C-alpha positions in Angstrom: -56.4 -63.3 -34.2 -53.5 -65.8 -34.5 -50.1 -64.7 -36.0 -48.7 -66.7 -38.8 -46.1 -68.3 -36.5 -48.8 -69.4 -34.1 -50.6 -71.0 -36.9 -47.6 -72.9 -38.0 -46.9 -74.0 -34.8 -50.4 -75.4 -34.4 -50.4 -77.1 -37.8 -47.1 -78.6 -36.9 -48.3 -79.9 -33.6 -51.3 -81.6 -35.6 -48.9 -83.2 -38.0 -46.9 -84.5 -35.0 -49.9 -85.9 -33.5 -51.1 -87.5 -36.7 -47.8 -88.9 -37.3 -47.7 -90.5 -33.9 -51.2 -92.1 -34.3 -50.5 -93.6 -37.8 -48.8 -97.1 -38.3 -46.7 -96.3 -41.1 -45.7 -93.6 -43.7 -48.3 -94.4 -46.4 -51.2 -94.0 -43.7 -49.6 -90.7 -42.6 -49.4 -89.4 -46.0 -53.0 -90.4 -46.9 -54.2 -88.7 -43.7 -52.5 -85.4 -44.4 -54.9 -85.1 -47.4 -52.3 -83.2 -49.6 -53.1 -82.0 -53.0 -50.1 -81.7 -55.3 -49.9 -80.4 -58.9 -47.0 -81.5 -61.0 -46.1 -80.1 -64.2 -43.2 -80.5 -66.6 -40.2 -78.1 -66.1 -39.6 -75.7 -68.9 -37.1 -73.0 -69.3 -39.2 -70.2 -67.5 -39.7 -72.4 -64.4 -36.1 -73.5 -64.1 -35.1 -69.8 -64.3 -37.6 -68.8 -61.8 -36.5 -71.5 -59.5 -32.9 -70.8 -59.8 -33.5 -67.0 -59.1 -35.5 -67.8 -56.0 -33.0 -70.4 -54.7 -29.6 -69.0 -55.5 -28.1 -70.5 -52.3 -29.4 -74.2 -52.7 -28.4 -76.5 -55.3 -31.1 -77.9 -57.6 -32.1 -81.5 -56.5 -33.3 -84.2 -58.6 -35.6 -86.8 -57.1 -35.9 -90.2 -58.7 -38.4 -92.0 -56.4 -41.7 -93.3 -57.6 -44.2 -93.2 -55.1 -47.4 -95.7 -55.1 -50.6 -94.1 -56.3 -52.8 -93.5 -53.2 
């Protein structure tokens, strides 16, 4: 049975190999096969984030990525 750390190391190694074998960032991101759920922020989610990230400033990202 693998430890969580061992699993993370193995997954990172796979990502590194994939990054080396893809010609550009767009191909790399496509091959990761990520699923992302984006929701509008509301007072509850903002407070929840602030309480769990007290030592980190809230960052805003203004980057529109192409639809893949």
